[in-house]
C-alpha positions in Angstrom: 92.4 -169.5 -79.3 92.3 -166.9 -76.5 95.9 -166.2 -75.4 94.8 -164.5 -72.1 96.3 -166.3 -69.1 96.1 -165.7 -65.4 98.9 -163.7 -63.9 99.9 -165.9 -61.0 103.6 -165.1 -60.3 105.5 -168.0 -58.9 107.6 -167.2 -55.8 111.0 -168.8 -55.3 110.9 -172.5 -54.3 113.3 -175.3 -53.4 116.9 -174.4 -53.4 116.2 -170.8 -54.5 114.0 -170.3 -51.5 116.6 -171.9 -49.2 119.2 -169.5 -50.5 116.9 -166.6 -50.1 116.3 -167.6 -46.4 120.0 -167.6 -45.8 120.4 -164.2 -47.5 117.6 -162.7 -45.4 119.2 -164.0 -42.2 122.5 -162.4 -43.4 120.7 -159.1 -43.7 119.3 -159.5 -40.2 122.8 -160.2 -38.8 124.2 -157.1 -40.5 121.4 -155.0 -39.0 121.1 -156.6 -35.6 123.3 -154.4 -33.5 122.3 -151.0 -34.8 120.9 -148.7 -32.1 117.4 -148.4 -33.4 114.7 -146.4 -31.6 111.8 -144.2 -32.5 114.2 -141.7 -34.1 117.9 -141.3 -34.5 121.0 -142.5 -36.4 120.2 -146.3 -35.9 116.9 -145.9 -37.9 118.7 -144.0 -40.6 121.5 -146.6 -40.8 118.9 -149.3 -41.1 117.0 -147.6 -43.9 120.3 -146.8 -45.7 121.2 -150.6 -45.6 117.8 -151.5 -47.0 118.2 -148.8 -49.7 121.4 -150.5 -50.9 119.3 -153.7 -51.5 116.3 -151.8 -52.9 117.3 -149.1 -55.4 114.6 -146.6 -55.7 113.8 -146.6 -51.9 113.0 -143.0 -51.0 113.9 -141.6 -47.5 111.9 -138.9 -45.7 112.5 -136.8 -42.6 109.7 -135.4 -40.5 110.8 -132.6 -38.1 110.4 -132.7 -34.3 107.2 -131.1 -33.2 105.2 -132.2 -36.3 101.7 -133.2 -35.4 100.6 -136.5 -36.9 96.9 -137.3 -36.2 96.7 -137.4 -32.4 100.5 -137.8 -32.0 103.5 -135.5 -32.2 107.1 -136.3 -33.3 109.3 -136.0 -30.2 112.9 -134.9 -29.9 115.4 -137.0 -31.7 117.3 -139.4 -29.4 121.0 -140.3 -30.1 122.7 -142.8 -27.9 126.5 -143.1 -28.1 127.3 -145.3 -25.1 126.1 -146.3 -21.7 127.6 -148.3 -18.9 127.7 -149.1 -15.1 131.1 -149.5 -13.5 132.2 -150.6 -10.1 134.7 -148.6 -8.0 137.6 -150.4 -9.7 136.5 -149.4 -13.2 135.1 -152.8 -14.2 132.2 -152.6 -16.6 129.2 -154.4 -15.1 126.7 -153.3 -17.7 127.7 -152.1 -21.1 125.7 -151.0 -24.1 128.4 -152.3 -26.4 127.2 -155.7 -25.5 123.4 -155.0 -26.1 121.7 -151.8 -26.8 118.8 -153.3 -24.9 120.8 -152.5 -21.7 119.6 -148.9 -22.0 116.0 -147.8 -21.6 114.9 -146.3 -24.9 115.0 -142.5 -24.9 117.0 -142.3 -21.7 118.3 -138.8 -21.0 122.0 -138.3 -20.3 123.4 -139.1 -16.9 127.0 -139.1 -15.5 127.1 -139.7 -11.7 128.4 -141.8 -8.9 125.4 -143.5 -7.1 124.8 -145.8 -4.2 122.9 -149.0 -4.8 119.9 -147.5 -3.2 120.1 -144.5 -5.6 120.6 -146.7 -8.6 117.8 -149.2 -7.8 114.8 -147.2 -9.1 116.6 -147.0 -12.5 117.1 -150.7 -12.9 114.6 -152.8 -14.9 114.4 -156.6 -15.1 112.1 -159.0 -17.0 109.1 -160.0 -14.9 109.3 -163.7 -15.7 112.6 -164.6 -17.4 115.5 -164.3 -15.1 118.1 -164.7 -17.9 116.6 -162.1 -20.2 117.2 -158.4 -20.7 113.8 -156.7 -21.1 113.0 -154.1 -23.7 111.8 -150.9 -22.0 111.2 -147.4 -23.4 110.0 -144.0 -22.2 109.4 -141.9 -25.3 107.3 -139.0 -24.0 108.4 -138.8 -20.3 112.0 -137.9 -19.5 113.7 -140.7 -17.6 116.8 -142.7 -17.6 117.4 -146.4 -16.8 119.3 -149.6 -17.4 117.8 -152.9 -18.3 119.5 -156.1 -17.2 118.7 -159.7 -16.4 117.8 -160.7 -12.9 121.0 -162.6 -12.7 123.1 -159.6 -13.6 121.2 -157.5 -11.1 121.8 -160.0 -8.3 125.6 -159.8 -8.9 125.9 -156.0 -9.0 126.9 -155.7 -5.4 126.3 -152.9 -2.9 128.1 -150.1 -4.9 128.9 -147.3 -5.2 128.7 -147.2 -9.0 129.8 -144.9 -11.7 126.9 -144.5 -14.1 127.1 -143.0 -17.5 124.6 -142.6 -20.4 126.0 -140.5 -23.2 122.9 -139.5 -25.1 121.2 -136.4 -26.7 117.5 -135.5 -26.7 117.1 -132.5 -29.0 115.1 -131.3 -32.0 115.7 -133.4 -35.0 113.5 -135.7 -37.1 111.7 -139.0 -37.6 112.9 -141.0 -40.5 110.9 -143.4 -42.8 111.3 -144.8 -46.2 108.9 -145.7 -49.1 109.1 -147.7 -52.3 106.4 -147.6 -54.9 106.4 -150.2 -57.7 103.9 -149.2 -60.4 101.7 -151.8 -62.0 99.2 -152.0 -64.8 96.5 -150.6 -62.5 96.7 -147.7 -60.0 94.9 -149.9 -57.5 97.4 -150.6 -54.7 98.6 -153.3 -52.3 100.1 -151.7 -49.2 102.9 -153.5 -47.3 104.3 -151.9 -44.2 106.9 -152.9 -41.5 108.7 -151.2 -38.7 112.4 -150.3 -37.9 112.6 -149.2 -34.3 113.5 -152.1 -32.0 117.2 -152.7 -31.1 118.8 -156.1 -30.8 115.7 -158.2 -31.5 115.0 -160.7 -34.2 111.4 -161.9 -34.7 109.7 -158.8 -33.3 111.9 -156.5 -35.3 114.3 -157.5 -38.1 112.2 -160.4 -39.5 109.7 -157.8 -40.8 112.1 -155.5 -42.6 114.1 -158.3 -44.2 111.1 -160.2 -45.4 109.5 -156.9 -46.7 112.8 -156.2 -48.5 112.9 -159.6 -50.1 109.2 -159.3 -51.2 109.9 -155.9 -52.8 113.0 -157.2 -54.6 111.1 -160.2 -55.9 108.3 -158.0 -57.2 110.8 -155.9 -59.2 111.8 -159.0 -61.1 108.3 -159.9 -62.3 107.6 -159.2 -66.0 104.1 -157.9 -65.1 102.4 -156.5 -62.0 98.7 -156.0 -62.2 98.7 -154.0 -59.0 100.8 -151.1 -57.8 102.8 -152.0 -54.7 103.5 -149.5 -51.9 106.1 -150.5 -49.3 106.7 -148.4 -46.1 109.5 -148.8 -43.6 109.3 -146.7 -40.4 109.1 -146.7 -36.7 106.1 -148.5 -35.2 102.9 -146.6 -34.3 104.3 -143.1 -34.6 105.7 -143.8 -38.1 102.2 -145.1 -39.1 100.6 -142.0 -37.7 103.0 -139.8 -39.6 102.5 -141.7 -42.9 98.7 -141.5 -42.5 98.8 -137.8 -41.8 100.5 -137.4 -45.2 98.8 -140.1 -47.3 95.5 -141.1 -45.7 93.1 -139.9 -48.4 95.2 -141.5 -51.1 95.4 -144.8 -49.2 91.7 -144.9 -48.5 90.9 -144.3 -52.2 93.4 -146.7 -53.7 94.4 -149.6 -51.4 92.6 -152.9 -52.1 94.6 -154.9 -49.5 97.3 -154.4 -47.0 99.7 -156.3 -44.8 101.6 -155.3 -41.6 104.7 -157.4 -41.9 106.0 -158.4 -38.5 107.0 -161.5 -36.6 107.7 -163.6 -39.7 111.0 -165.2 -38.8 110.7 -168.3 -36.6 109.9 -171.9 -37.3 107.4 -172.5 -34.5 104.0 -171.4 -35.8 101.8 -169.5 -38.3 99.4 -166.9 -37.2 96.8 -164.5 -38.7 95.5 -161.3 -37.3 92.4 -160.0 -39.2 91.4 -156.5 -39.9 89.0 -154.7 -37.5 85.9 -156.4 -38.9 87.6 -159.3 -40.6 85.7 -159.1 -43.9 88.1 -157.4 -46.4 89.8 -158.8 -49.4 93.1 -159.0 -47.4 91.2 -161.1 -44.8 90.0 -163.5 -47.5 93.4 -163.8 -49.0 95.3 -164.3 -45.7 92.9 -167.0 -44.6 92.9 -168.8 -48.0 96.7 -168.9 -48.2 97.2 -170.1 -44.6 94.5 -172.7 -44.8 96.4 -174.5 -47.5 100.0 -173.7 -46.4 99.5 -174.2 -42.6 96.1 -175.7 -41.8 96.9 -175.6 -38.1 97.5 -171.8 -38.1 96.1 -169.7 -35.3 93.7 -166.9 -36.1 93.7 -164.3 -33.4 91.0 -161.8 -32.5 91.5 -158.2 -33.5 91.2 -157.5 -29.8 94.8 -158.9 -29.5 96.1 -156.2 -31.9 99.5 -154.7 -31.1 101.2 -153.3 -34.1 100.5 -150.8 -36.9 97.1 -152.3 -37.5 96.1 -150.1 -34.6 96.5 -147.1 -36.9 95.5 -148.5 -40.2 92.4 -150.3 -39.0 91.1 -147.5 -36.7 87.5 -146.5 -37.4 88.1 -143.2 -39.3 90.9 -144.8 -41.4 89.6 -148.4 -41.9 92.1 -149.7 -44.4 91.9 -153.4 -45.4 95.0 -154.4 -43.5 95.9 -157.7 -41.9 99.0 -159.6 -40.6 100.1 -162.9 -41.9 102.8 -164.0 -39.3 104.8 -166.8 -37.8 104.7 -166.6 -34.0 102.7 -163.5 -33.1 104.0 -160.8 -30.8 103.2 -161.4 -27.1 102.5 -165.1 -27.7 106.1 -166.4 -27.5 108.1 -166.3 -24.3 111.1 -164.4 -25.7 109.0 -161.5 -26.9 110.4 -158.0 -26.1 113.6 -159.4 -24.6 117.2 -160.2 -25.4 116.2 -163.8 -26.0 114.4 -162.7 -29.2 117.7 -162.9 -31.0 119.3 -164.2 -34.2 118.9 -167.8 -32.9 115.2 -167.4 -32.6 114.8 -166.4 -36.3 116.1 -168.9 -38.8 116.7 -169.0 -42.6 113.9 -171.5 -42.9 111.6 -169.5 -40.7 112.2 -166.3 -42.7 111.7 -168.3 -45.9 108.4 -169.5 -44.7 107.3 -166.0 -43.7 108.3 -164.8 -47.2 106.5 -167.6 -49.0 103.2 -167.1 -47.2 103.2 -163.4 -48.0 104.4 -164.0 -51.6 101.5 -166.4 -52.0 99.2 -163.7 -50.8 100.6 -161.4 -53.4 100.3 -164.0 -56.1 96.6 -164.6 -55.1 95.9 -160.9 -55.4 97.5 -160.7 -58.8 95.4 -163.7 -60.1 92.1 -162.6 -58.6 89.8 -161.6 -61.4 86.3 -162.5 -62.4 85.7 -164.7 -65.4 82.6 -165.6 -67.4 81.9 -168.9 -69.3 81.5 -168.5 -73.0 79.7 -171.7 -74.0 76.1 -172.5 -73.0 75.9 -175.9 -71.3 78.9 -178.1 -70.6 81.6 -177.6 -73.3 83.3 -180.5 -75.0 86.8 -180.9 -73.7 88.1 -183.7 -75.9 88.3 -181.7 -79.2 90.4 -179.2 -77.3 92.8 -181.8 -76.0 91.6 -181.3 -72.4 90.1 -184.7 -71.9 91.0 -188.2 -73.1 89.0 -189.5 -76.1 88.4 -192.8 -74.4 85.9 -192.8 -71.6 86.6 -195.1 -68.6 85.9 -195.3 -64.9 89.2 -193.8 -63.7 87.3 -191.5 -61.5 88.4 -188.0 -60.5 90.8 -186.4 -63.0 92.1 -183.1 -64.4 89.1 -182.6 -66.7 86.8 -182.9 -63.6 88.8 -180.1 -61.9 88.6 -178.0 -65.0 84.9 -178.3 -65.1 84.6 -177.5 -61.4 86.3 -174.2 -62.1 84.4 -173.7 -65.3 81.0 -174.1 -63.6 81.8 -171.4 -61.2 82.9 -168.8 -63.8 79.6 -167.0 -63.8 81.0 -163.4 -63.9 79.9 -162.7 -60.4 82.5 -164.6 -58.4 86.2 -163.9 -58.5 88.8 -166.7 -58.6 89.4 -166.4 -54.8 85.7 -167.1 -54.2 86.0 -170.1 -56.5 89.1 -171.4 -54.6 87.2 -170.9 -51.3 84.2 -172.7 -52.7 86.2 -175.6 -54.1 88.6 -175.8 -51.2 91.6 -175.6 -53.6 94.8 -173.6 -53.4 94.6 -170.4 -55.4 97.6 -171.5 -57.5 95.7 -174.6 -58.6 92.5 -172.6 -59.5 94.6 -170.0 -61.4 96.3 -172.7 -63.4 93.0 -174.4 -64.3 91.4 -171.1 -65.2 94.4 -170.2 -67.4 93.9 -173.5 -69.3 90.2 -172.7 -69.8 91.1 -169.1 -70.9 93.7 -170.4 -73.4 90.9 -172.4 -75.1 88.4 -169.6 -75.1 86.1 -171.2 -72.7 86.1 -168.3 -70.2 86.6 -164.6 -70.7 87.6 -161.9 -68.2 85.0 -159.5 -66.8 
């Protein structure tokens, strides 16, 4: 009897998955109020926290001025505090409440200003009167405060004491990497970003789910693939990483996932690669078709995260996003309302499960060849009852469905697509066939 079985790692389920969701939400709470931006101490503190959960995570610093593809690492920004006070010293706006109150990369200011002078430096959300917007100015020197329309309406006529205690000076961009070797040097690439302050779905859901996936992978007795995890600032971090590793990634990566917006309970979404025909595209669609049949597939024209770098024409990595509510599609996006109440333990658990199913599908996806000409007898092998009756569809019929597609030319994913079965079911049936020597790996 052939002892070869399909490696389909089973992710946490039931109570274990519920507890994992709560743990991920706890990580998000611990990380929420760190002053993250493109560079600076908030990013380093975030990566250090993740490193405590993931031993072996390596941290890297790229100096200011480093050219990365068509981009350049800017000065490092450090924000210590920022506030607007009235003439009696009452804090009207304070970064201690939300880092979002400060425009990202604001230069330092310490001044007494009239309302008229302050007005050009105030930013409100265009549609949500109770939300603080997320606003940045990385490459043009500015300063500004972000506040809700309601807060702006109550500021009064001034004058105001305005202070932003920040530095913009040569430093570095920080990112982290974890590589988990497998039986093969073929790689699965998983990347997420750590640069948004005070936001849940569009920031912390990605890093905490990526951390949970990496930790789960370390517990597996076998990994067929090598897994490469990258945590860094969005867009520029991807450009920096590609400038250092593009040739390797293009040669070794079979599938990749940008992990973002995976924390709410509202929806499931899928963003394909540039042409939509890679192994990652097939896997993402297959998993979501059976987990969330009402998922929304978006056009690559609606791209908006690191797939812009990884799927660009001269890079062209097989990278997709398997998400919950996609960035730009939910009303709280890029605002203070995208908080810890928007992401939930169950939402994070669902985001984790979908991506873990993608990983399990990739681990199981091999080509197999039937070993018996004609239809094999199942009853001597204990795979079919020895009494024939009209019970209709049964396990032996499913076994034969898989067997008849094991022609050495189609992988198990193609068979799952053809039979409209979950990959886990096809992998289990193929394992049973393999144990009885009815199929052999190609």
